[in-house]
N, C-alpha and C positions, 0 to 999 in steps of 0.2 A: 323473559329475559332468556330463555334459552334459545331460541332463534338468536337473538346476542351475540350470545354465549358461542352458536357455535362457525357468525358469519369473525368471530375475533381469534379463533383458529384458525378457519378457514385465512385470512386475512392474514396474518402469523409463520403458518404455514410453506401460503403461493409466496410470502416476500422473502426469503431463505430460499424457496424453490427459484424463484423465476431472479432470483440478485444472482446462482452460480452459472445464472444461461444469460443474460444479457443484465448486465447492473442500471445499467446506465436508460434504457430503455423499463427497467423497469419501477424507475425514480420519478421521467415523467409519467406514464400513463397516474398511478397513483397520486401525486402528485397534478397531474388534466380532472383525474375525480375527482379531490380534494375539492380542487377553484370550481371545478364545476358546481357540486354540490350532491354529485351522482351518492355520494360517500362522507360518511362524518370521519376521520381518519380520531384518532385517539392523537391524544398530546407531541405525545414519542414523533410520532406524521408527518404528526403540523407544516415540520421546518420542510418539509417539502413543495406545499405550496406556495412558498421566497420564489418569488422571481426571479434571484439573485443563482438559489439552486438551480431551480427548473432550468434557467438559462445554461449556467454551467452544462446539468448530463444536459445536455438540447447539441451540445459541444461536443461529446464529447462522446454521445448519441455520433454522431456525423462523424466522425473518425472513425469509431467502430463503427460503419454502415459499410466500411470500405479498403474499410483493415482487418476484413474478419472473409468479405468473397476472395480477394485474391489467396491462392495457393504459396505456402510455407508464413507467408508473413500471418495466416489467421492461426497458424500453431500458433509462432515466437506472440502473438500476441494470449492467444491464450493463459501460456506460460509465464507471460508477464504477471497477467491481472489470476493468476492462485493466489500474490498477493493485495490483491483487491476485491475478488469474486466474493469472495469466504467470510473472511471478518466481517465484510458491509449487508453481505446476510447472516450474517447472525445479529449485528448492531439492529439493524430495519425488526425481521423478527420479534425482539427482545422490546425493543421501542412498538412494535404493532401491541403483543403483549400487556401491554396496559392496560384492553380496552378490556379486559377479562377483570381488571379489581383486582387482583390476587397480589400485590406486593408486589418485590423484591423475588418473593420465591418466583411471582410468574416472568417473572423478567429471565430470570436466571433461567426458566426453560424454554421460555425464548431462546435466548442464546445460543444452549446444548441444540434446541433440539435443530434452527437457523440455521445455526453455522454448520450443522449435517447433512441439511438438506442441503443447503448449496454447496457444499463440497462436493455430493453424489452429484449433485445434475454439472456443477462445472466440472468433473471427471468424463462426466458418459462426454458436453460434451466437445470438448479438449481429445477425447480418443478415441471418438469417432469422427471428429475431423483430422486428425490424425490417418485414421484408417484412411480416408480422404484423398488424403496428399497423395498418394503412393500412386493416384490415379495421376494423367495430365493434367486431364482438359477441366476446365476452371467451371464446366454448372454443372454438377452438382455442390461448389462447394456456394456457388452465388444458389440455389437448392434449395440447398444446407440453411443458408445461414436468414436467406430470406423464414423458412418452416421455427430456423427459432425463433426470429420476432413473434414471426402472431402465436407462435404459442407462447413465447409471455406477456403479449397483450389480452387473447382469447382466455388463459387459463386467471394471472387475475380477473379478468372482468366476469369470469367462472369462480374463483375463491368468495366471489365481493355480493355475488346478483343470484346464484345456486348454491351456495358453500360447500351441502351435502354432496353435492355431483362431485366437484374438487378434490373435496378430499377420494374419495371411492375413486379417482382421474388420477392424485398424486397415489393414491396405494397400489396402484397398475403399473404406475410413473417408477416404483421404487421392482418391484417384481420385475420387471423386465429391462431394468437396470444392473439387477445382484443378475440376472437370466446372462443377460447379452457381456455384459464387462468382460469376464474370463475368456472370452472366447473372441474378442476385438482386441483383448491382448496379446491373444495368442497366433492372430493375425498377422499382430504390428511385432510380435515377435520375429517370427517366419519373415517377413518383406525386410526389416533387418539386417538379420542370416545374407540373403541374400541379398540384400545392396552391399551389404557388405566384402562377401564372397565376389562382387567382380568389380568392388575397386586393392584387391588382397591383390600383391604383386606372386604370382607367380612363384614353384622354387622351380631352379632349373635341372632340367633332365639331364640323370646320369650318365657318363657320354659310354660305351659298350665296348670304346675299341683301352680302353684304359683302363692298367691292371683296378679291380679292388686291394689295399692297404691290408693289412689283418686288424 
């Protein structure tokens, strides 16, 4: 019973966290694991195994796979998905909380925790990508995108097979995000100020031959 409880908690937290990074990859991973029998999904997440849902998630994953690797486009994609990843992560976590058998209270807790984790991971991803886009070369974008996809797949697999390890790693991720985000925002602010100064029209210099008026 205790093992099933911690697995349900890890799945709930993992669904929220992963959705904030790549919602469509998270849906595909959970749906595939459910179909293949690697894990028994809670009733609320069994919908992810439906062929139509997996097809739609797969199509959007392909679109995101390419959009996420183009500098500038990836940040626009992240901005648009602020209104998709966070609520979807909250709903998926609430659905995963059905495995706790706590009724509406458990689902509400999942909604709150999942939404918070989806927000944290989404903001961390979007902020890091915006900072990376200050560099003109595309290799860093590709590396970051692939690393994020691997993190989602590996994170959910760990949550389902080694829940205690996942919970520990998730705590470390939250601490790291709390430490890094203020630094990333300061760097973005500095980069934005520098970029603005490049495009700002310089003020005309005063003509020293003209007498200054009172």
